[in-house]
C-alpha positions in Angstrom: 32.5 48.1 -3.1 33.7 46.8 0.2 30.2 45.8 1.2 30.3 43.1 -1.5 33.2 41.4 0.4 31.8 41.9 3.9 31.4 38.7 5.7 27.7 38.0 6.6 26.7 38.2 10.2 25.9 35.2 12.3 22.2 36.0 12.0 22.4 36.3 8.2 24.0 32.9 8.1 21.4 31.3 10.4 18.3 33.2 9.3 17.5 30.7 6.4 17.3 27.9 8.9 14.7 29.7 11.0 12.8 31.3 8.1 9.3 29.9 7.6 8.7 28.5 11.1 5.0 28.8 12.0 4.8 31.3 14.9 1.3 30.4 16.1 2.2 26.7 16.3 5.4 27.4 18.2 3.4 29.6 20.6 0.9 26.8 21.3 3.7 24.3 21.9 5.4 26.7 24.2 2.3 27.3 26.3 1.5 23.6 26.7 5.2 22.8 27.5 5.3 25.6 30.2 2.2 24.1 31.8 3.8 20.7 31.7 7.0 22.0 33.5 5.0 23.7 36.2 2.8 20.6 36.8 5.8 18.2 36.7 7.7 20.4 39.3 4.8 19.9 41.7 3.8 16.3 40.9 7.4 15.0 40.7 9.3 17.1 43.3 9.8 14.1 45.6 10.4 11.7 42.7 14.1 12.1 42.5 15.2 13.9 39.3 11.8 13.7 37.5 11.6 17.4 37.0 15.1 17.8 35.7 14.7 14.7 33.5 11.4 16.1 32.2 13.2 19.3 31.2 15.9 17.4 29.5 13.4 15.3 27.6 11.6 18.5 26.5 14.9 20.0 25.4 15.6 16.8 23.4 12.2 16.9 21.8 12.7 20.5 20.8 16.0 19.6 19.1 14.3 16.8 17.3 11.4 19.1 16.3 14.0 21.7 15.0 15.9 19.1 12.9 12.7 17.5 11.5 11.4 20.9 10.5 14.5 21.3 8.2 13.6 18.2 6.2 11.3 19.1 3.3 8.2 17.0 2.7 9.7 15.6 -0.5 12.6 14.0 1.4 10.2 12.8 4.1 8.3 11.0 1.3 11.4 9.3 0.2 11.9 8.0 3.7 8.4 6.5 4.0 9.0 3.0 2.6 12.5 2.4 4.2 11.2 3.6 7.6 8.1 1.5 7.4 10.1 -1.6 6.3 12.6 -1.1 9.1 9.8 -0.7 11.6 8.2 -3.9 10.6 11.5 -5.7 10.7 12.2 -4.4 14.2 8.7 -5.5 15.4 9.3 -9.0 14.1 12.7 -9.0 15.8 11.1 -7.9 19.0 8.6 -10.8 18.8 11.5 -13.3 18.5 14.3 -11.7 20.5 12.6 -9.0 22.5 13.0 -8.2 26.2 10.1 -9.2 28.4 9.1 -7.0 31.3 5.9 -7.4 33.4 4.6 -9.9 30.9 5.0 -7.7 27.9 7.6 -8.1 25.1 7.9 -4.6 23.8 11.7 -3.8 23.9 14.7 -4.8 21.8 18.3 -4.6 22.7 20.4 -3.4 19.8 23.3 -2.0 21.9 20.8 0.2 23.5 17.3 -0.8 24.5 14.6 0.6 22.1 10.8 0.3 21.8 10.2 -0.3 18.0 6.5 0.3 18.3 7.2 4.0 18.9 8.7 4.2 15.4 5.4 3.1 13.9 3.5 6.1 15.2 5.3 8.1 12.6 6.2 5.4 10.0 2.6 4.3 9.5 1.1 7.7 8.6 4.2 8.4 6.4 3.7 5.1 4.5 0.0 5.6 4.0 0.4 9.2 2.9 3.1 8.0 0.4 0.7 5.3 -0.8 -2.2 7.7 -1.5 0.2 10.2 -3.1 1.2 7.5 -5.6 -2.5 6.7 -6.2 -3.5 10.3 -6.6 -6.3 10.7 -9.2 -6.9 7.0 -9.7 -8.1 5.8 -6.3 -10.2 2.6 -6.2 -11.6 0.5 -3.5 -8.7 -1.9 -3.8 -6.3 0.9 -2.9 -8.1 1.3 0.4 -7.9 -2.4 1.0 -4.1 -2.2 0.5 -4.0 0.7 2.9 -5.9 -1.4 5.4 -3.2 -4.1 5.2 -0.4 -1.6 5.5 -2.1 -0.4 8.7 -3.2 -3.6 10.3 0.1 -5.4 10.0 2.0 -3.3 12.5 -1.1 -2.9 14.7 -1.4 -6.6 14.9 2.3 -7.0 15.9 2.0 -4.4 18.6 -1.3 -5.9 20.0 0.6 -9.2 20.2 3.3 -7.8 22.5 0.8 -6.8 24.1 0.6 -3.0 24.1 -2.9 -1.8 23.6 -2.2 1.9 24.2 0.4 2.1 21.5 -1.7 0.0 19.1 -4.6 2.4 19.5 -2.3 5.4 18.7 -0.9 3.7 15.6 -4.3 2.6 14.5 -5.8 6.0 14.9 -2.9 7.7 13.0 -3.4 5.3 10.1 -7.2 5.7 10.1 -6.9 9.5 9.9 -4.8 9.2 6.8 -7.3 6.8 5.2 -10.2 9.1 6.2 -8.6 12.2 4.7 -7.7 10.3 1.6 -11.4 10.1 0.8 -12.9 6.9 2.5 -16.6 6.9 1.9 -19.0 7.7 4.7 -21.0 4.7 3.6 -18.2 2.6 5.0 -17.5 4.7 8.1 -21.1 5.1 9.4 -21.9 1.4 9.7 -18.6 0.8 11.7 -19.5 3.7 14.0 -23.0 2.3 14.4 -21.7 -1.1 15.3 -19.3 0.4 17.8 -22.1 2.3 19.5 -24.3 -0.8 19.7 -21.3 -2.7 21.2 -20.8 -0.1 23.9 -24.5 -0.2 24.8 -24.4 -4.0 24.9 -21.4 -3.9 27.2 -23.1 -1.5 29.6 -26.4 -3.5 29.7 -24.8 -6.9 30.1 -22.0 -5.8 32.5 -23.4 -7.6 35.6 -23.2 -10.9 33.7 -20.1 -10.7 31.4 -17.9 -9.3 34.2 -18.4 -12.2 36.5 -15.3 -14.2 37.3 -14.6 -17.1 34.9 -16.4 -15.5 31.9 -14.1 -15.6 28.9 -14.1 -12.9 26.2 -12.9 -13.8 22.7 -9.8 -11.9 21.3 -9.0 -10.2 24.6 -6.5 -11.1 27.3 -7.6 -11.4 31.0 -6.0 -8.0 32.0 -7.8 -6.3 29.1 -11.1 -7.7 30.2 -10.4 -6.5 33.7 -9.7 -3.0 32.4 -13.1 -2.8 30.6 -15.0 -4.2 33.5 -13.3 -1.9 35.9 -14.3 1.1 33.7 -17.9 0.0 33.8 -17.9 -0.3 37.6 -14.7 0.7 39.4 -16.3 0.3 42.8 -16.4 -3.4 42.5 -12.6 -3.5 43.3 -11.9 -0.1 44.9 -8.6 -1.1 46.4 -7.4 -3.1 43.4 -8.2 -2.7 39.7 -10.5 0.3 40.3 -8.1 2.2 42.5 -6.6 4.3 39.7 -9.9 5.4 38.3 -11.5 6.2 41.7 -8.6 8.3 42.9 -8.2 10.1 39.6 -11.9 11.1 39.7 -11.6 12.2 43.4 -8.6 14.4 42.6 -10.3 16.0 39.5 -13.5 16.7 41.5 -11.7 18.1 44.5 -9.9 20.7 42.5 -13.0 22.8 42.1 -12.9 26.0 40.1 -9.4 27.3 41.0 -7.8 24.2 42.6 -6.1 23.7 45.9 -3.0 25.6 44.9 0.5 24.9 43.6 2.1 22.0 45.5 -1.0 21.8 47.8 -2.8 18.8 46.3 -3.5 16.3 49.0 -4.4 13.4 46.7 -1.2 14.1 44.8 1.3 14.5 47.6 -0.1 11.9 49.9 0.4 9.5 47.0 -3.2 8.5 46.5 -2.8 9.1 42.8 -0.9 6.2 41.2 1.5 7.2 38.4 1.0 10.8 39.2 3.9 12.0 37.0 3.1 9.8 34.0 -0.3 8.5 32.9 -2.3 10.2 35.7 -0.6 13.6 35.8 -3.8 15.2 34.5 -5.4 14.3 37.9 -2.6 16.1 39.7 -3.0 19.2 37.5 -6.8 19.2 38.0 -6.5 19.0 41.8 -4.0 21.8 42.1 -5.2 24.2 39.4 -8.8 23.3 39.2 -11.1 24.0 36.3 -9.1 27.2 35.5 -5.9 25.2 35.0 -7.6 22.5 32.9 -9.3 25.2 30.8 -5.9 26.9 30.1 -4.4 23.5 29.1 -7.4 22.7 26.8 -7.2 26.1 25.2 -3.5 25.4 24.4 -4.3 22.0 23.0 -7.2 23.3 21.0 -5.2 26.1 19.4 -2.4 23.7 18.6 -4.8 21.2 16.9 -6.7 23.9 15.0 -3.4 25.4 13.8 -2.3 21.9 12.7 -5.5 21.4 10.7 -5.0 24.8 9.1 -1.5 23.8 8.1 -2.9 20.5 6.6 -5.6 22.4 4.7 -3.0 24.7 3.1 -0.5 21.9 2.3 0.6 21.9 -1.4 0.6 18.2 -2.0 -1.6 15.2 -1.2 1.3 13.6 0.8 1.9 16.6 3.0 -1.8 17.2 3.5 -2.5 13.7 4.6 0.5 13.5 6.8 -0.1 16.9 8.5 -3.8 16.0 9.1 -2.9 12.6 10.6 -0.2 14.0 12.9 -2.5 16.7 14.1 -5.4 14.4 14.9 -3.0 11.9 16.4 -2.1 14.6 18.9 -5.9 15.0 19.6 -6.0 11.2 20.2 -3.3 11.4 22.8 -5.2 14.2 24.7 -8.6 12.6 24.4 -7.6 9.1 25.5 -5.4 10.3 28.4 -8.0 12.7 29.8 -10.7 10.1 29.2 -9.0 7.3 31.1 -8.1 9.6 34.0 -11.7 10.9 34.3 -13.2 7.5 34.0 -14.9 7.5 30.6 -12.2 5.3 28.9 -10.3 2.2 30.0 -6.8 2.7 31.4 -4.5 1.9 28.5 -1.2 3.8 29.3 -1.3 6.8 26.9 0.7 9.9 28.0 -0.6 13.4 28.1 1.4 15.3 25.4 4.3 17.5 26.9 2.8 17.0 30.4 3.5 13.4 31.3 7.0 12.2 32.1 8.6 10.0 29.5 11.5 10.4 27.1 10.4 8.1 24.2 6.9 9.5 23.9 8.2 13.1 24.2 10.7 12.6 21.4 8.0 11.0 19.2 5.7 14.0 19.8 8.6 16.3 19.0 9.3 14.5 15.7 5.6 14.6 14.7 5.3 18.3 15.4 8.6 18.9 13.6 7.1 17.2 10.5 4.1 19.4 10.9 6.4 22.4 11.1 8.2 21.2 7.9 4.9 21.2 6.0 4.1 24.7 7.2 7.6 25.9 6.4 7.5 24.4 2.9 4.2 26.2 2.2 5.5 29.6 3.5 8.8 29.3 1.5 6.8 28.5 -1.7 4.7 31.7 -1.1 7.7 33.9 -0.5 
């Protein structure tokens, strides 16, 4: 009889909060985060408090992940339209009242300085998943046109700032939702073919179009320089091509097992620019070699595959589209960062998830993975 009136233990009170978390996904995140902490300690040990700040940012992202995982997909769906509308309003306010640094107007002072474009990395896939959920069972071509407008409006505002790296991440997140919603391959393949033809044309005509004074439509001068530098970084080895050349040297010099922890010469003699942020992959490759890169790629691959499995098992169209888009957005971060550091993509300022230094990007990634965890959690609770 007394057992009925016994107070529940602390664990009994807290266990519902932790119940349903996806163990394999948490393990993958933990592995990648641990590699990031080790790499940051080496790459940033002489950069003041970079290592401590990175740990603080990681802790904050973990808290955000935990909180987001408690919000069921149904409530996330209710937030889609208000969050998207607020994000567009903030982008418009940034264009008019924003702070300009180094020629870019990306920040807004609302008591604290924020970067509204970061909000759209989550708001756009949320909004598009909401749209396709509402159109479930009656999709027409016009619905995809509306989805395109929903996507291109924030992308255009971010490109205008200019912030090509963030625009690419927002665009890719939205395109993943549209693709998973059932966009026909008849529309996808011609675009891919045109893209391939454009890349070949750039390579063939590079000696001509990269001459000084040649204007490119729709691209700013610095964007043209980035593409031309990618095609031939040796034309300006001490200027525009310095990042790419030094990154490739560091990656190649790592060999099979690397030069050893805190023993990277390119890293610690400061030949690698931005070695704690955009180019931290070069520092990791130099010190831990192919073995370290393989360990990181295995962690990323497991995380992405687990995310796609969660998306495949999602109970609703909204949660399936959202989980798939967040997972492949994570892939985009990894592919673009590693590609630009290794010289196969232009340098566009995309961080390496949970490895690069940066608070805003870390929190955004934590929020995205928290939403993914929420989808997995809702499925598990439905089955129990």
